[in-house]
KOLFIVEX-798100 format. One record per residue (C-alpha): residue number from 1; residue in three letters; x, y, z. Coordinates in steps of 0.001 Angstrom, whole numbers, plus 500000, padded with zeros to 6 digits. Example, Ala and Ser with C-alpha at 12.3 -4.5 7.8 and 13.67 -1.06 7.14 Angstrom:
+-----+---------+--------+--------+--------+
: num : residuo :      X :      Y :      Z :
+-----+---------+--------+--------+--------+
:   1 :     ALA : 512300 : 495500 : 507800 :
:   2 :     SER : 513670 : 498940 : 507140 :
+-----+---------+--------+--------+--------+
This chain:
+-----+---------+--------+--------+--------+
: num : residuo :      X :      Y :      Z :
+-----+---------+--------+--------+--------+
:   1 :     MET : 515092 : 507593 : 489563 :
:   2 :     GLU : 511673 : 508646 : 488377 :
:   3 :     ASP : 510261 : 512054 : 489202 :
:   4 :     ILE : 507517 : 512286 : 491850 :
:   5 :     SER : 504929 : 513274 : 489222 :
:   6 :     VAL : 505654 : 510121 : 487208 :
:   7 :     ILE : 505375 : 507964 : 490338 :
:   8 :     GLN : 502174 : 509695 : 491445 :
:   9 :     ASN : 500563 : 509188 : 488038 :
:  10 :     GLU : 501511 : 505511 : 488102 :
:  11 :     VAL : 500047 : 505083 : 491600 :
:  12 :     PHE : 496790 : 506697 : 490436 :
:  13 :     ARG : 496746 : 504444 : 487368 :
:  14 :     LEU : 497306 : 501300 : 489421 :
:  15 :     GLY : 494751 : 502345 : 492024 :
:  16 :     SER : 492140 : 502935 : 489338 :
:  17 :     LYS : 492287 : 499220 : 488473 :
:  18 :     ILE : 490517 : 498480 : 491764 :
:  19 :     ASN : 488698 : 501792 : 492299 :
:  20 :     ALA : 490964 : 502690 : 495203 :
:  21 :     PRO : 490057 : 505938 : 496972 :
:  22 :     HIS : 491919 : 508722 : 495174 :
:  23 :     ASN : 492846 : 510566 : 498388 :
:  24 :     ASP : 494440 : 507428 : 499832 :
:  25 :     LEU : 496766 : 507247 : 496831 :
:  26 :     ILE : 498265 : 510704 : 497208 :
:  27 :     ILE : 501998 : 510476 : 497860 :
:  28 :     LEU : 503408 : 512904 : 500382 :
:  29 :     THR : 506909 : 514296 : 499912 :
:  30 :     LYS : 507228 : 515792 : 503388 :
:  31 :     PRO : 506495 : 514408 : 506860 :
:  32 :     SER : 502987 : 514878 : 508167 :
:  33 :     ASP : 501842 : 515155 : 511768 :
:  34 :     TYR : 499558 : 512148 : 511477 :
:  35 :     GLY : 502016 : 509430 : 510473 :
:  36 :     LYS : 501275 : 508934 : 506778 :
:  37 :     PRO : 504405 : 507757 : 504954 :
:  38 :     TYR : 506226 : 510135 : 502658 :
:  39 :     LEU : 508623 : 509667 : 499786 :
:  40 :     HIS : 512125 : 511048 : 499479 :
:  41 :     ILE : 513851 : 510620 : 496127 :
:  42 :     SER : 517615 : 510896 : 496021 :
:  43 :     GLN : 519925 : 510451 : 493055 :
:  44 :     ASP : 520318 : 506738 : 493619 :
:  45 :     CYS : 517306 : 505469 : 495592 :
:  46 :     TYR : 513764 : 505922 : 496777 :
:  47 :     GLU : 513190 : 506197 : 500529 :
:  48 :     TYR : 509735 : 505516 : 501903 :
:  49 :     ILE : 509643 : 506983 : 505391 :
:  50 :     CYS : 507086 : 506771 : 508187 :
:  51 :     SER : 507272 : 509363 : 510898 :
:  52 :     GLU : 504888 : 510995 : 513291 :
:  53 :     ARG : 505361 : 514201 : 515244 :
:  54 :     GLY : 509045 : 514284 : 514426 :
:  55 :     TYR : 509782 : 510650 : 515351 :
:  56 :     GLU : 510844 : 508397 : 512501 :
:  57 :     PHE : 509755 : 504810 : 513050 :
:  58 :     SER : 510330 : 503264 : 509635 :
:  59 :     ARG : 512527 : 503881 : 506597 :
:  60 :     LYS : 512718 : 501594 : 503591 :
:  61 :     SER : 515075 : 502197 : 500680 :
:  62 :     THR : 515050 : 500748 : 497189 :
:  63 :     LYS : 516291 : 501432 : 493699 :
:  64 :     ASP : 513438 : 499376 : 492247 :
:  65 :     LEU : 510377 : 501383 : 491196 :
:  66 :     ASP : 508156 : 498299 : 491304 :
:  67 :     GLU : 509158 : 497675 : 494921 :
:  68 :     LEU : 508332 : 501284 : 495802 :
:  69 :     LEU : 504948 : 501072 : 494093 :
:  70 :     TYR : 504165 : 497920 : 496078 :
:  71 :     TRP : 505023 : 499714 : 499332 :
:  72 :     ILE : 502753 : 502610 : 498401 :
:  73 :     ILE : 499801 : 500563 : 497148 :
:  74 :     TYR : 499804 : 497739 : 499717 :
:  75 :     PRO : 498429 : 499697 : 502714 :
:  76 :     VAL : 495684 : 501216 : 500565 :
:  77 :     VAL : 494651 : 497795 : 499291 :
:  78 :     HIS : 494862 : 496333 : 502787 :
:  79 :     GLN : 492534 : 499019 : 504129 :
:  80 :     MET : 490118 : 498373 : 501273 :
:  81 :     ALA : 490099 : 494667 : 502181 :
:  82 :     VAL : 489449 : 495510 : 505837 :
:  83 :     ASP : 486608 : 497834 : 504840 :
:  84 :     TYR : 485162 : 495069 : 502670 :
:  85 :     GLU : 485259 : 492619 : 505571 :
:  86 :     VAL : 483496 : 495038 : 507920 :
:  87 :     ILE : 480689 : 495598 : 505424 :
:  88 :     HIS : 480301 : 491883 : 504651 :
:  89 :     ARG : 480817 : 490491 : 508143 :
:  90 :     VAL : 478526 : 487550 : 508864 :
:  91 :     ASP : 479565 : 486358 : 512301 :
:  92 :     GLU : 481359 : 488461 : 514926 :
:  93 :     ASP : 483149 : 485339 : 516192 :
:  94 :     ASP : 484719 : 484449 : 512822 :
:  95 :     ASP : 488346 : 485279 : 512171 :
:  96 :     CYS : 488139 : 488433 : 510053 :
:  97 :     ARG : 491395 : 487516 : 508309 :
:  98 :     LYS : 489528 : 484727 : 506485 :
:  99 :     VAL : 487798 : 487461 : 504483 :
: 100 :     ILE : 490469 : 490178 : 504543 :
: 101 :     PHE : 493400 : 488146 : 503212 :
: 102 :     PRO : 491629 : 486649 : 500159 :
: 103 :     LYS : 490180 : 490064 : 499292 :
: 104 :     LEU : 493622 : 491629 : 499629 :
: 105 :     ILE : 495056 : 489009 : 497272 :
: 106 :     GLU : 492179 : 489540 : 494847 :
: 107 :     TYR : 492798 : 493285 : 494723 :
: 108 :     LEU : 496556 : 492886 : 494352 :
: 109 :     SER : 496135 : 490333 : 491563 :
: 110 :     LYS : 494099 : 492884 : 489595 :
: 111 :     ILE : 496944 : 495377 : 489929 :
: 112 :     ASN : 499914 : 493056 : 489520 :
: 113 :     PRO : 499749 : 489241 : 489810 :
: 114 :     LEU : 503351 : 489159 : 491049 :
: 115 :     TRP : 502355 : 491404 : 493951 :
: 116 :     ALA : 499563 : 488988 : 494839 :
: 117 :     GLU : 502050 : 486107 : 494904 :
: 118 :     ARG : 504405 : 488127 : 497077 :
: 119 :     ALA : 501626 : 488946 : 499533 :
: 120 :     LYS : 500553 : 485288 : 499696 :
: 121 :     LYS : 504049 : 484401 : 500882 :
: 122 :     ASP : 504099 : 487190 : 503456 :
: 123 :     LEU : 500624 : 486673 : 504936 :
: 124 :     PRO : 500051 : 484180 : 507742 :
: 125 :     SER : 497826 : 481194 : 507112 :
: 126 :     VAL : 494332 : 481389 : 508558 :
+-----+---------+--------+--------+--------+
C-alpha cells in the first residue's frame, strides 16, 4: 500500500491535467463533520469512507491504487462538469446531463482514457 503522501501527490498531479481546484483534491485521513470522504490505509487495502456527523453511509475497499484514484478524482471532475454546465447553460428546459456527461468524459479522458471508458459504461444515456 502506498503512503498517503504518495497518493496525495498523485491526486494533485492528475488534477493538474484538467486544472482541478487544488482544495477539492485534498485527501482527508479522518472523518469530517461535513461529509467529505476520507481515506484509511491498512496493511492490505485502501478504504474510502464517507461519513457525516458520526454516521457512516459508504465504505469502499480496494487493493488497487488506480481504483482508489478514480474514486477520489471522479467527484471532483463531476463537480467541474456541473459547474461548466451551469456557466454554459443555454436553455433552462434542456436536460443538463446532455452537457454534464460529455464534459465529464472529456475531463476523465485527459486524466486517464480508461477512466473515461469506465464512466461511459456507468453513466445513463441521455
